[in-house]
C-alpha positions as CSV (number, residue, x, y, z in Angstrom):
1,X,-1.8,24.4,23.2
2,X,-0.1,21.9,20.8
3,X,-2.0,19.0,19.5
4,X,-0.6,15.7,20.6
5,X,0.2,12.6,18.6
6,X,1.9,9.2,19.3
7,X,4.2,7.5,16.8
8,X,4.8,3.8,17.4
9,X,8.1,2.9,15.7
10,X,9.5,6.4,15.8
11,X,13.1,5.4,15.1
12,X,12.4,3.5,11.9
13,X,12.7,5.2,8.5
14,X,9.0,6.0,8.2
15,X,8.6,6.7,11.9
16,X,11.5,9.2,11.8
17,X,10.0,10.9,8.8
18,X,6.7,11.2,10.7
19,X,8.3,12.6,13.8
20,X,10.0,15.3,11.8
21,X,6.9,16.1,9.7
22,X,4.5,16.4,12.7
23,X,7.0,18.4,14.7
24,X,7.1,20.8,11.8
25,X,3.4,21.1,12.0
26,X,3.6,22.1,15.7
27,X,2.4,18.8,17.2
28,X,3.7,17.5,20.4
29,X,5.1,14.1,19.4
30,X,5.6,11.0,21.6
31,X,7.9,8.3,20.0
32,X,7.8,4.7,21.0
33,X,10.6,2.4,19.9
34,X,13.6,0.4,21.1
35,X,15.7,3.6,21.1
36,X,14.9,7.2,21.5
37,X,14.3,9.7,18.7
38,X,16.0,12.9,19.7
39,X,13.6,15.0,17.8
40,X,10.5,13.8,19.6
41,X,9.1,15.7,22.6
42,X,8.6,12.5,24.6
43,X,10.4,9.2,24.2
44,X,9.4,5.8,25.5
45,X,12.3,3.4,24.9
46,X,11.5,-0.3,25.2
47,X,13.8,-3.2,26.1
48,X,13.9,-5.7,23.3
49,X,13.7,-8.6,25.7
50,X,10.6,-7.5,27.5
51,X,7.3,-9.4,27.1
52,X,4.4,-7.8,25.3
53,X,2.6,-7.5,28.6
54,X,5.5,-5.7,30.2
55,X,5.8,-3.4,27.2
56,X,2.1,-2.6,27.2
57,X,2.2,-1.8,30.9
58,X,5.3,0.4,30.6
59,X,4.0,2.3,27.6
60,X,0.6,2.9,29.1
61,X,2.1,4.2,32.4
62,X,4.5,6.6,30.7
63,X,1.9,8.0,28.3
64,X,-0.6,8.5,31.0
65,X,2.0,10.5,33.0
66,X,3.0,12.6,30.0
67,X,-0.5,13.4,28.8
68,X,-1.7,14.6,32.2
69,X,-5.3,13.7,31.5
70,X,-5.4,14.9,27.9
71,X,-6.1,12.9,24.8
72,X,-4.2,12.5,21.5
73,X,-5.3,13.3,18.0
74,X,-3.8,10.2,16.5
75,X,-1.8,7.1,17.2
76,X,0.3,6.2,14.1
77,X,1.7,2.7,14.3
78,X,4.5,2.2,11.8
79,X,6.5,-0.4,13.7
80,X,7.6,-3.6,11.9
81,X,10.2,-5.2,9.8
82,X,10.8,-7.7,7.1
83,X,12.2,-11.3,7.2
84,X,11.8,-14.1,4.7
85,X,11.1,-17.7,5.4
86,X,9.6,-20.8,3.7
87,X,8.4,-23.7,5.8
88,X,11.5,-25.8,5.1
89,X,14.1,-23.1,6.0
90,X,16.2,-24.3,8.9
91,X,18.7,-21.7,9.9
92,X,20.9,-21.5,6.8
93,X,22.5,-18.7,4.9
94,X,20.4,-18.6,1.7
95,X,20.5,-16.6,-1.5
96,X,17.1,-15.0,-1.9
97,X,15.7,-13.1,-4.8
98,X,14.1,-9.8,-4.0
99,X,11.9,-7.9,-6.4
100,X,13.1,-8.3,-10.0
101,X,16.1,-10.5,-9.1
102,X,18.1,-8.2,-6.8
103,X,20.0,-10.7,-4.7
104,X,20.5,-10.6,-1.0
105,X,22.1,-13.2,1.3
106,X,20.1,-13.7,4.5
107,X,20.1,-16.0,7.5
108,X,16.8,-17.7,7.3
109,X,15.1,-19.8,9.9
110,X,11.4,-20.2,9.4
111,X,10.3,-20.4,13.0
112,X,12.7,-17.8,14.3
113,X,11.9,-15.3,11.6
114,X,8.2,-15.9,11.9
115,X,8.4,-15.3,15.6
116,X,10.3,-12.0,15.0
117,X,7.7,-10.9,12.5
118,X,4.8,-11.6,14.9
119,X,6.6,-9.7,17.7
120,X,7.4,-6.7,15.5
121,X,4.0,-6.3,13.8
122,X,1.3,-8.0,15.8
123,X,2.5,-7.1,19.3
124,X,2.9,-3.5,18.4
125,X,-0.5,-3.5,16.7
126,X,-2.2,-4.9,19.8
127,X,-0.4,-2.4,22.1
128,X,-1.4,0.5,19.8
129,X,-5.0,-0.7,19.9
130,X,-4.9,-0.8,23.7
131,X,-3.4,2.7,23.8
132,X,-6.1,4.0,21.4
133,X,-8.8,2.7,23.7
134,X,-7.4,4.7,26.6
135,X,-5.8,7.8,25.1
136,X,-7.3,8.5,21.7
137,X,-9.8,11.4,21.5
138,X,-13.2,10.9,20.1
139,X,-13.1,11.1,16.2
140,X,-9.4,10.4,16.5
141,X,-7.3,8.3,14.2
142,X,-5.4,5.0,14.6
143,X,-3.3,3.9,11.7
144,X,-1.7,0.4,11.4
145,X,1.1,-0.9,9.2
146,X,0.0,-3.6,6.9
147,X,1.5,-4.6,3.5
148,X,0.1,-5.1,0.0
149,X,1.9,-8.5,-0.1
150,X,-0.4,-9.8,2.7
151,X,-3.4,-9.4,0.4
152,X,-2.2,-12.6,-1.4
153,X,-0.2,-15.7,-0.5
154,X,3.4,-15.1,0.6
155,X,5.1,-18.5,0.2
156,X,8.7,-17.1,0.4
157,X,8.0,-15.0,3.5
158,X,5.2,-16.8,5.4
159,X,5.8,-15.3,8.8
160,X,5.9,-11.8,7.4
161,X,2.7,-12.4,5.4
162,X,1.0,-13.9,8.5
163,X,1.9,-10.9,10.7
164,X,0.7,-8.4,8.2
165,X,-2.5,-10.3,7.5
166,X,-3.1,-10.4,11.3
167,X,-2.6,-6.6,11.4
168,X,-5.2,-6.2,8.7
169,X,-7.6,-8.4,10.6
170,X,-7.0,-6.4,13.8
171,X,-7.7,-3.1,12.0
172,X,-11.0,-4.3,10.6
173,X,-12.0,-5.8,13.9
174,X,-11.2,-2.5,15.8
175,X,-13.4,-0.7,13.3
176,X,-16.4,-2.9,14.0
177,X,-19.0,-2.1,16.6
178,X,-18.2,-2.8,20.3
179,X,-14.5,-3.1,19.8
180,X,-13.6,-0.7,22.6
181,X,-12.5,2.2,20.4
182,X,-13.4,5.8,21.2
183,X,-16.6,7.2,19.7
184,X,-16.3,8.3,16.1
185,X,-12.7,7.2,15.7
186,X,-11.2,5.8,12.6
187,X,-8.9,2.8,12.1
188,X,-7.0,2.6,8.8
189,X,-4.4,0.1,7.8
190,X,-1.9,1.2,5.1
191,X,-0.7,-1.5,2.7
192,X,2.3,-0.3,0.7
193,X,4.1,-2.3,-1.9
194,X,7.5,-0.8,-1.4
195,X,8.7,2.2,0.6
196,X,11.5,4.4,-0.5
197,X,13.8,4.0,2.5
198,X,17.6,4.3,2.8
199,X,17.8,0.5,3.6
200,X,15.9,-0.5,0.6
201,X,18.1,1.7,-1.6
202,X,21.2,0.2,0.0
203,X,20.2,-3.4,-0.8
204,X,18.5,-2.7,-4.1
205,X,20.7,-0.1,-5.8
206,X,19.6,-0.9,-9.3
207,X,15.8,-1.0,-8.6
208,X,13.4,1.3,-10.3
209,X,12.7,3.7,-7.4
210,X,9.9,5.5,-9.3
211,X,7.7,2.5,-8.2
212,X,8.6,3.1,-4.5
213,X,6.3,5.2,-2.3
214,X,8.1,8.2,-0.8
215,X,7.9,8.5,3.0
216,X,6.9,12.1,2.7
217,X,3.8,11.1,0.8
218,X,2.7,9.0,3.7
219,X,3.4,11.7,6.2
220,X,1.3,14.2,4.2
221,X,-1.5,11.6,3.8
222,X,-1.5,10.9,7.6
223,X,-1.5,14.7,8.3
224,X,-4.6,15.1,6.1
225,X,-6.4,12.3,7.8
226,X,-5.6,13.6,11.2
227,X,-6.7,17.2,10.5
228,X,-9.7,16.4,8.3
229,X,-11.8,13.4,9.4
230,X,-14.0,13.8,6.3
231,X,-11.0,13.1,4.1
232,X,-10.5,9.6,5.6
233,X,-11.5,6.4,3.8
234,X,-14.2,4.3,5.4
235,X,-13.4,3.1,8.9
236,X,-11.6,-0.2,8.8
237,X,-10.3,0.3,5.2
238,X,-7.0,-1.3,4.1
239,X,-5.4,1.4,2.0
240,X,-3.1,0.0,-0.7
241,X,-0.5,2.4,-2.0
242,X,0.6,1.8,-5.6
243,X,3.4,4.0,-7.0
244,X,4.0,4.2,-10.7
245,X,6.3,6.8,-12.4
246,X,6.7,8.5,-9.0
247,X,2.9,9.0,-8.8
248,X,1.1,7.2,-5.9
249,X,-2.5,6.1,-6.1
250,X,-4.7,4.7,-3.4
251,X,-7.1,1.8,-3.6
252,X,-9.3,0.4,-0.8
253,X,-9.8,-3.1,0.4
């Protein structure tokens, strides 16, 4: 019988990579996202206008039906996005400077963008936590999507930083005693600096991609953590990924 895994955000760049990778390792993969991932065994497609309560209820019902009483090895939450915003941004088209002065024009509204960041990161994190309490096996793994930027102030992207900082806090709280997580389970929050995605390459064509973390590296890391609990960092760790000259190192916070 195939091991089962849930990937929240299965249509994003990292999520799609994870679906492919774990399918290649003979896992039964459930993808949760706004749209279906054709390579997944089970898809749960969410309406983008549904409330977090409705989304949580829908996802839980569909997963319960598909699992048929079984538990999953891991829930990998890689849902999220990026949007900038300073406190005085009021819905204008601004020229922003991304990473070593690569320019990008973006519509920036502080409140609107912050709301979007909270929905994409915090809501998915809370739902993933609820799913883990119900469907994750003992000694299973829940991963969350933080960001290295959130370890410091983020004045040019306050909503993004707040959402990722909240994700980090939720991960540490879930790892604490009496959080409702299954016995022996691990909660780990990754905090990359920059992922090597098609979208990042499109908007930053002159960037030094040797400092970007490959998606395949994260897939391999997650696979190791899923299969070998002894290889996992301490429960509740924030795992910062720093890539230099195409070599990725981990540090723990």
